[in-house]
C-alpha positions in Angstrom: -26.7 47.0 -20.8 -24.8 44.9 -23.2 -22.7 41.9 -21.7 -19.0 42.1 -23.2 -17.9 38.7 -25.1 -15.6 37.5 -22.4 -13.2 35.0 -24.0 -12.0 32.1 -21.7 -8.0 31.8 -21.1 -5.6 29.5 -20.0 -2.2 29.5 -18.9 0.2 28.4 -21.6 2.7 26.1 -21.0 6.0 25.8 -22.8 7.2 22.4 -24.0 10.5 20.8 -23.2 12.9 19.5 -25.6 12.2 15.7 -26.1 9.0 15.7 -23.8 6.4 13.4 -24.4 2.9 14.5 -25.2 1.5 12.5 -22.1 3.9 14.7 -19.7 2.9 18.0 -21.6 -0.5 17.5 -21.6 -0.4 16.4 -17.8 1.3 19.7 -17.0 -0.8 21.7 -19.0 -4.0 20.1 -17.8 -2.5 20.9 -14.0 -1.7 24.4 -14.6 -5.3 25.0 -15.9 -7.0 22.7 -13.5 -8.8 20.5 -16.4 -9.4 17.1 -17.1 -8.5 15.1 -19.9 -12.3 15.5 -20.7 -12.2 19.2 -20.2 -9.3 19.7 -22.3 -10.8 17.5 -24.7 -13.9 19.7 -24.9 -12.2 22.8 -25.3 -10.3 21.5 -28.2 -13.5 20.1 -30.2 -11.7 16.2 -29.9 -15.3 14.8 -28.7 -16.3 13.8 -32.3 -17.4 10.3 -32.5 -15.7 9.3 -29.0 -17.6 8.2 -26.3 -16.3 11.1 -24.0 -14.7 14.2 -25.1 -11.6 13.6 -23.4 -11.1 10.0 -25.3 -8.4 11.6 -27.5 -6.6 13.2 -24.6 -7.0 10.1 -22.3 -5.5 7.8 -25.0 -2.5 9.9 -25.8 -1.6 10.7 -22.3 -1.3 6.6 -22.2 0.7 6.4 -25.2 -2.2 4.8 -27.1 -1.7 6.1 -30.8 -4.0 3.7 -32.7 -5.2 5.4 -34.3 -2.5 8.3 -34.5 -3.7 11.8 -33.9 -4.6 13.5 -37.2 -3.6 16.8 -38.5 -6.9 18.2 -37.6 -6.8 17.2 -34.1 -3.4 18.2 -33.6 -4.4 21.8 -35.0 -7.4 22.1 -32.7 -5.3 21.0 -29.9 -2.9 23.7 -30.8 -5.1 26.3 -30.6 -6.1 25.4 -27.0 -2.5 24.8 -25.7 -0.9 27.4 -27.4 1.6 25.4 -28.9 2.1 24.9 -33.0 0.8 21.9 -34.5 4.2 20.7 -35.7 5.7 21.2 -32.2 2.9 18.9 -30.7 3.5 16.2 -33.5 7.3 15.9 -32.3 6.0 15.0 -28.8 4.7 11.7 -30.7 6.5 8.6 -32.0 7.7 9.2 -35.5 5.7 7.3 -38.3 6.7 3.5 -37.9 8.3 3.6 -34.7 6.4 1.1 -31.9 5.7 2.2 -28.4 6.3 0.6 -25.3 2.9 1.5 -23.6 3.7 -0.4 -20.3 6.0 -0.3 -18.2 6.6 3.5 -18.2 10.0 3.9 -18.3 12.5 6.8 -16.6 16.2 8.0 -17.2 16.5 9.6 -13.7 19.8 11.1 -14.9 17.9 12.9 -17.7 15.0 14.0 -15.6 17.5 15.5 -13.1 18.8 17.8 -15.8 15.3 18.6 -17.2 12.6 17.3 -15.3 10.1 15.8 -18.0 9.6 12.5 -19.3 11.0 12.1 -23.0 9.1 10.5 -25.6 12.2 8.6 -26.8 12.3 6.3 -23.4 8.7 4.7 -24.7 9.9 3.6 -28.0 10.4 -0.3 -28.3 13.7 0.3 -30.1 14.6 2.2 -26.9 17.3 -0.2 -24.9 18.6 2.6 -22.7 19.5 6.4 -22.4 22.0 7.3 -25.0 22.8 10.6 -23.3 24.0 8.9 -20.2 24.9 5.3 -21.3 22.5 4.0 -18.6 19.5 1.3 -18.1 16.2 2.9 -18.1 14.0 2.5 -14.8 10.3 1.3 -14.7 9.8 1.2 -11.3 10.8 2.5 -8.1 14.2 1.3 -6.9 13.0 2.3 -3.4 9.6 0.5 -3.2 9.3 -1.6 -6.2 6.2 0.7 -7.4 5.7 0.8 -11.2 5.7 4.5 -12.6 2.4 6.0 -13.4 1.8 7.8 -16.7 3.9 10.9 -17.0 0.7 13.0 -17.3 0.4 12.3 -13.6 3.8 13.1 -12.6 3.3 16.5 -10.9 6.3 16.4 -8.4 9.0 14.2 -9.9 8.9 11.6 -7.2 7.6 8.0 -6.8 4.0 8.4 -5.9 4.2 5.4 -3.2 7.4 6.2 -1.3 8.3 9.9 -2.5 11.6 9.1 -3.6 12.6 11.6 -6.2 13.5 10.6 -9.8 16.6 12.4 -9.2 17.6 10.5 -6.3 17.0 7.3 -8.4 20.4 7.7 -10.6 22.4 6.0 -8.1 20.2 2.9 -9.3 20.8 3.0 -12.6 23.4 0.6 -14.3 25.8 1.6 -17.0 25.0 -0.1 -20.3 
């Protein structure tokens, strides 16, 4: 009896407007029960990296040195079902420096569209231009710094469970 060639399938996740690659990859991995290593292996991003998830884990932490190559984005695009050009929009533009730490958040934006925006991590970003508010880098309730967006599964502080939307009242006008 011949065994049919069964292709693996993955749940497809639509990227949100302005979403950071970190947040998108975290949402995709959770929907498909994948680790960074599992996603890296599926995309064939192991290469010379010590672990197949090395590139994925770096990108989730906003570490883009070296930046993802076109070949890497195309390999990832095949797995996540999102065009490589769309994935590139989730990265900082060429020449724009990233603030790796602390992770920053505009609670007002998050309340409108629950995702981490890549622009919040740009070094040049001083606040939210949409709401004219300062960005938060820690929970105003308990003081815990925000985890990397790939780990934001419920939209709340991982220490005290204050929702990001509730944090709006603690943002100051610029």
